[in-house]
C-alpha positions, 0 to 999 in steps of 0.5 A: 674503612670508609664507604667511597661514593661511585659516580657514573656518567653518562656517555652516549658517543661511547660504543655499546660494547663499553659500560659507562665509566665509572669513578671515585674520589679517594684521599691520601694524606691530604691529597685526592686520587680521581679513580675512573673503572667500569664494570662488564662482564669477563669471558673466563678461560678459553681461547675466546675473545676477552673484551676490554674493560674501559678505565680512563685516566687523568694525566698526571693522576694516579690510576688503577686497573682492575683485575679479579683474582678470585677463583670460582673455587673458594679452595683453589689458589693463585700461583701466578698473576701477569700483566701485559701492555698491547701485542707484547708478549713479555709481562710489564709486572707479574706476582709470583705466588708458588709455594704460598699465598698471594699476599706472599708472592713476588712482585716484579716490575720491568726496570723502567719508568712505568716499572718504577711508577707500577705497583699491584694491590690486592682487594679486601672484601668488595674492592677488587684487586688491581694494578696502580700506575702513579701519575700516569702519562701518555705512553701509558695508554694502551690495552693491557691484559690481566692473566690469572693462573690458578693451582687447579681452576683454568686461567682466567684474563682480564682486558683493561683499555686505559685511555686517558682524559684530554681537555679540550681547548677553550670554547668559542662561540660563532655567529651565523655569517662564521664570525668569532663573538667576543663579548657581544653577539648580534645585533638580532632582530626582533621576530627573526631568527637567532643563530649560534654555535659553540665549538671545541676542538679535542677532548677525551672523551668527547666532550659535551657541550650545552647552552644556559641562559643567565639564570642558569637554565639548560637551553640546549645540549644537543651536540653535533660533531664534525670529524675526529676532533671538533665537537659543535653544539649550534643553539638556534631561537626563532621568532626574538623576543625583546627580553633578550635584548642586553641578556647574557647566554652561557657555553658550559663544555664537560669532559665528565658529567661532573667535572668542572665545566669550561664556561664561554660567556657572551651578551646579547644585542636586540635591535626593535623598530621604527615607526614610520618611513617617508621619502620626499622629492622634487621632481618625478622625471629625472635625466640619466646621469645628472645628480638628483636628490631625495629624503628619507625621513624615519621616526619612532625609534631608539635610538635612531635607526639606521637607513638603507637606499635600495634600487629594485630591491639591491642595495645602491652601492657608489652613490652619495648619502649624509645622514643626520641623527636626533633622538628619535628621528633620523634623516638620510639625503641621497644624491644619484645619477640614474642610468637609462636602466633605471627607468620604471624601478622602484626607489626604496628607503627601508628604515632598520633600528638599531634596537628594534629589528623585527619587521621593516618599514619601507617606502618606495617610489617609481622613477622616470628616467629620460635618456639618450637612445640605445640602438642596435641593428640586426639583420631581419630578412629576406636572407638572415645569413649575411655571408650569402648575399650576391649581386642582384639579391636584397636585405632588410635590416631593423634598427632597435631603439630603446629610448625616453622619450621616444627618438625624433629622427633616425638615421642609417650609415653605410660605414661612416657615409648617410644612408637616404630613401632612395627607390631608383637605387633601390634603396628604402627606408621604411619607419625603423627598418633600411632595404636594400634591393637589387645589391651590387657589390659596392653595397657590401661592408658595414652598416649602422643606425643612429637615433635622436631625441630630446636627451642626445644621440645614440648609434649603434654597432655596425653589422657587416654584409658580404656580398659575393661577385665574380672577379673584376679588375682593380682599377690600376689593372684595368689598362696599364702600359709598360714598355720593354726591351726585346729579349728582356724577361718582365713579370707581369702582374694583374690584381683582381677583387672577388668575393669570395677571395679565396680559391680564385683561379687565373689565365692569361691571353695574348693578342697581337694582330688581332689573334687571341693566344692562351699563354700557358699555365707554367710561365703563371703564379697566382697567390689570393687575388694577385697574379704574374706571369713572365713575358719575354718580347723576341720580335715586334710582333710579341709587343700586344696585349695581355689580357689577365683573367679570373674566375671563383666560385661565383662567375668568370670574370667579364672583362679581363685586366690589360696590360699593353706591351710597347718597345720602350725608349730612352727616357726624357732628361730631368727638368726644373733642377734647382740648387740649393746652399747647405749653409750648415755644412760649408762648400756643400750644394743640393740639387734638385729636379723633377724627373721625366717620363721613365720611356717605360722602363724603370729609370735612375739618374746621374749627376755629372760635375766638371771642374776645374783644378780642385779637390772635389767630393760628389755624394749622394751615398757615396763620397768620391776625392780626387786630387790633381797636380797643376803641371804649371802649362801656361799653354793649356786652356781653361777648357783642357784642365777640365775633370769630370765626375759622375754618381747615379742616385735613384732619384734625382737629387744629388748633394755636392761637397767638397766646393772651393769658393772662387771656383767654376762648375758645370752641372749636368743631370741625365736620366738613365734606363736600359735604352740608354740616357737622356740627350740633351742633359739638363745643364747648369752651367760654370757656376763660380762657387762663393759668388753663387752661395752669396746670391742662395743665401741672401735668397733664402734670408729674403723668403724667410723674410716674406714668409714671416 
C-alpha cells in the first residue's frame, strides 16, 4: 500500500470548534481523487451533543465521510452501521452485520441519485471506514451522522459536516477612488501613498487574498471581510519610490493553501517632478470682467509637466487655457476674466510631472482687481424695526459699499426719485448715511443708495419703511358732489389711506342747516379702507353734506371725507357731434358726440333718426329694420310721411346702417338721466345720403394726403 501525503492548511476564519481540514490526493486508474477530512475528538455513546467533523468536497469529485467503527472492546463486533443526513430519521445508507462479520454485511442505500453514488468502504490498518460519495453535488451538502451499533458495547455516533468548496469570482483590483484597475494602476506620485484593493466575491471556504511583487515576494496577506460573500485585501504603501515606476503587482487568491491560485496582475505607473515654475504677466492691475492673460513656464520634467491654475487654492474652471510642450518645457497661457471677489486673491501656477510626482512646484501672484461699486443698504437707528415708525419719528440708513477704487460719488433714492440733503425738510446726508427727521406719511416706501467710481456704478436693493399714521381721505374723496333724486336710494362711498390699514373702523354724520347728526351703523358697510352708506333723500332738508370718519390703532381721522348731496337735474345735451362715413360697409354712417354735464345722475344717450319712405337699420348693439308702404297719397307732403327710430347707448356713439342714397335723414341726439332728457337735442338736420357721403369721403382722402 502506497503512503498518502497528508496536507493540513491553516484556515484562521474557521471557528475553533472545527479543526482545520486535511486532504490528500489518491490516484486510481489514471484518475486523481481529492479527499478532504478533519480530525477531532468524538463524544461516544450517551445522549450528549455530538460535534460535527468538517469534510470539504469539490463539486464533481469524490468525497469520503469517515466513520470509526472500531469498538473499545476488541472482542465485540459491529451489528449495524446507519448513516443519516440532516434531521431525517430515515437512513440514507446502512450496513446490516447481524449474524456475521462486518465484511459480509448487507449494504443498503436509498434508491435515488444519492444512493447510486454512495458506497461504504471498510477501513484497513490506519485507514478508517468511510462513506464514499461519487461526483459530489450541491444537494449532497449537509450534516451526516454515522451510528454504530455493537453487539455488547454502547452505540457510538459520529457527525460529519459535508461542505462543498466553491471557487470565488475572478479577482478585481480597485484604486483609492473605487475605479476598477485594468492593466495599469495610477499614476501615483513619488513620496505619496499608494492604495489598491483586491476583491473577490463568494468562495467556500472563504478564500485567502495576498499581494506579491514582480519578484514573487509576499507584500501583504491581511484580509478584510465585507458581508457574507465579499473578501478584500487592501494594499497600502506609503512614500512611493522611483523603483515602483512601471513595475508589476500581483493579487493572488487561494481557496486552500495548496490549490492553484487565481492571479490578477497590473502594472504601476509613477509620476516624477519638475525643477522650476515661473508666472509672467503684463500688468498687475486688472479690470473686472475684462480678459487678462497670464503665462506659466515649467522646466526639468520628463515627460513634460502638467500645469494647473488655481485661484486662492481652488482650480480655475471655465477659463481659456492653451498649452504647448517641448522636450522638457511646458508653457500654459491662461485667459481669465477676474471678478470683484478676486481682488486680493492669489493666482497660483502648479506644475506636476506625469512621471515624477513628489513635492509640487508652485508660484503665486496676488491679484489687484478694479471693479464698480457693490452696494447694500440697512437701517442703523434709532429704531431698527422699519415696521413701527410713526409720523414725527426719525430713521437713519447706512449705505455699505465695496469697490476698488473707492467711490467718487454716493446717491440716495426714495423709490426712483433722488433724495438730496435738505435740513429744512429734515433730510440729512452724512458721509454714507441718510437721516430722515420728523417723518411724514409720504416718506414711507422704498429707499436705496447708489455709488459710482472709475469702473462704473452700482445701486443697492431697496429697503422699505412703513410710517404709521391715522386715517385721512384719499384726494378724490376729500370733497365730492353727487346729484340725487328724492326717494332715490344712493350708495355713497368714501375711501381713506391709513397705516396700519387693517382694523380701520368707520362712522358717518350728516350736516344740514348747521345740525350734525350721526347716522346709524346699520346703514354702513365697510371693507378694508372703504366704507359705504345707503342714503335716501325724502325732502329738501335731506340734501346736505355727509361726513365720513375713520379711526385705526394710531388715532382718529382729523378731517372727514365730505360728500355733498344736491338735487339732481336734467343733463345737458351732447355737443360737437360729427358724422363719419364707414367706407367698408355700404349705406352706413357713424355719429360721434361729446357728452355734456350729467346733472348729478348717471346718464345714457339716445339717437333719434327721422327718415322719409326708407327701409332703415339702426344699431349700436341692436339692429332694427322696418318696411313702409307708399300709399301714393299725392296730397300728403314730405313732413307728414316722416318716420322716427330711436336707440339707446351708454356712450354718445352710434352707427346707422341701411341708408339709401338720395334720401333725406335728420339725426337728433339726446342725453337722458333720471330727471329726464336734454332739451333741445343736438340736431343734424336733413342729410341727403349719397351727396353727403361723397363729400365725407373726399374730405377723408384730403386729410390723408395732408397727413402724409
